[in-house]
C-alpha positions in Angstrom: 75.7 -9.8 75.7 73.2 -11.6 73.4 71.0 -9.8 71.0 67.3 -10.7 71.9 64.4 -10.3 69.4 61.1 -9.4 70.8 58.5 -10.3 68.2 57.1 -13.5 66.7 57.1 -12.3 63.3 58.6 -14.5 60.9 59.4 -12.0 58.5 61.3 -9.9 61.3 63.3 -13.0 62.3 64.4 -13.5 58.0 65.3 -10.2 57.7 67.0 -9.5 61.0 69.1 -11.9 59.5 70.1 -9.2 56.9 72.3 -7.8 60.0 73.6 -11.2 62.3 72.9 -14.7 62.7 73.9 -14.2 66.7 70.2 -13.7 68.5 68.0 -15.2 69.8 64.2 -15.4 69.8 61.8 -14.4 72.8 58.0 -13.2 72.0 56.8 -10.6 74.5 53.6 -11.3 76.7 53.2 -7.8 76.9 49.5 -6.7 76.2 49.2 -4.3 73.3 46.7 -1.9 74.2 47.2 1.7 73.1 45.9 4.4 75.8 43.3 6.6 74.8 46.2 9.2 74.2 48.4 7.8 72.0 47.5 8.5 68.5 48.0 6.1 65.4 51.5 8.1 64.5 53.1 7.1 68.3 50.6 3.7 68.1 54.3 1.6 66.8 57.0 3.0 68.4 54.7 3.0 71.6 53.7 -0.8 71.3 57.6 -1.7 70.2 58.7 -0.6 73.6 56.0 -2.3 75.4 57.6 -5.3 74.0 61.0 -4.4 74.4 60.3 -4.0 78.3 58.4 -6.4 79.2 61.0 -9.0 77.5 64.1 -7.1 78.5 62.6 -7.7 82.5 64.3 -10.9 81.6 67.2 -10.1 80.3 69.1 -6.7 82.0 72.1 -8.1 80.7 71.8 -8.4 76.8 69.8 -6.3 74.2 66.4 -6.4 73.3 65.2 -5.2 70.5 61.2 -4.9 70.6 59.3 -3.9 66.6 55.6 -3.1 65.8 53.7 -2.4 62.3 51.3 -0.6 62.0 48.7 0.4 59.2 47.8 4.3 59.0 44.3 5.3 56.5 43.3 8.1 56.7 44.4 8.7 60.7 42.9 5.3 61.7 45.0 2.0 62.1 44.4 -1.1 60.0 45.5 -3.7 62.2 45.2 -7.8 62.0 41.9 -8.6 60.1 39.4 -10.4 62.6 38.0 -12.3 59.3 37.2 -12.4 56.0 35.1 -10.3 55.9 37.2 -7.8 58.0 40.2 -8.1 55.4 38.0 -7.3 52.4 37.1 -4.4 54.6 40.3 -3.1 54.8 41.4 -4.5 51.2 38.4 -2.1 49.4 39.6 1.0 52.2 43.1 0.5 50.5 42.1 0.5 46.6 43.4 3.4 44.9 44.6 4.7 47.9 47.7 6.1 49.2 48.4 4.6 52.9 51.2 4.7 55.4 52.7 1.9 57.0 54.9 3.0 60.4 57.3 0.5 62.3 58.6 1.4 65.4 61.6 0.2 66.4 62.7 0.2 70.3 66.5 -1.2 71.6 67.1 -1.9 74.9 70.4 -2.0 76.3 72.1 -1.0 79.5 69.2 0.1 81.1 68.3 2.7 79.1 65.5 2.9 75.7 66.6 3.7 72.3 63.4 4.0 69.9 63.2 5.2 66.5 60.3 4.7 64.1 60.2 4.6 59.9 57.1 5.4 58.0 56.7 4.1 54.3 53.6 5.3 52.2 51.7 2.5 49.9 49.8 3.1 47.1 47.3 0.7 45.9 46.2 0.0 42.7 42.3 0.5 42.0 41.0 -3.1 42.5 38.2 -4.8 41.3 35.8 -7.1 43.7 37.5 -9.7 42.0 41.1 -9.0 42.6 40.5 -8.9 45.8 38.3 -12.6 46.4 41.3 -13.6 44.4 43.8 -12.2 46.8 41.5 -13.6 50.3 41.4 -16.8 48.2 45.2 -17.5 49.2 44.7 -16.7 52.6 48.0 -14.4 52.6 45.8 -11.3 54.4 44.6 -12.8 58.2 47.5 -12.3 59.7 49.0 -9.3 58.5 48.4 -5.5 59.5 46.0 -3.9 57.1 45.3 -6.9 55.2 48.2 -7.7 52.6 52.1 -8.7 52.8 53.7 -7.1 50.4 56.5 -9.5 50.2 53.7 -12.1 48.6 51.2 -12.1 46.4 50.0 -8.7 48.3 52.7 -7.4 46.3 50.0 -8.1 43.1 48.4 -4.8 44.4 50.6 -1.5 44.8 51.3 0.5 42.7 54.0 2.3 44.4 55.8 2.9 47.6 58.0 6.0 48.8 60.7 4.5 51.1 61.9 1.9 52.3 60.2 -1.6 51.2 61.8 -3.8 54.6 59.7 -1.5 56.9 56.5 -2.5 54.7 58.0 -6.1 55.7 58.2 -4.5 59.1 61.8 -4.3 60.6 63.6 -0.9 59.1 66.9 -3.6 58.4 69.0 -0.5 57.6 68.2 2.3 59.9 68.2 -0.9 62.5 71.6 -1.7 62.4 73.2 1.9 62.2 71.0 2.5 65.5 72.8 -0.5 66.7 75.9 0.2 66.0 75.9 4.0 67.2 75.3 2.3 70.4 79.0 0.9 70.1 77.7 -2.4 70.1 80.0 -5.3 68.4 77.8 -6.8 65.6 78.9 -10.2 64.6 78.1 -10.0 61.2 77.2 -12.2 58.6 
């Protein structure tokens, strides 16, 4: 049995190394489209399952792990920004406010799906236009949900977090580890 991470995220690849080095990456080609009946609070877990199922179709003898992270502000999902103006808009929305970061994780093993999600609350300082422009100039916000990366220069925007830091980065490592152990998997630990 192989462990397959169904994600192209370099941050998730880095974080799963905390659990094991014995895994491979296969990026899901699933379309990330939310049905109307799936709300913001369920989106990450739903999309994680979609990604895992797409990869599991080619690896039925393996463990497949799908993940998705969403940033939710006032009940609205803030995805990856389309451009600089969109990133600026998101950062202005988050300025001085608390938002949720939800990561959904779906493990498919032996034909059964096991899913969970983790929620972390993140509070930003009140940001000046100059701080926002300076952060945009780093180029960091453009491939990240909510237009920031807490593990990089985006950390300078964050006043407080409540919950799992690694969840904000994109993978709730401790909960994933415990879920894998609860399935009776023999994990080759580092």
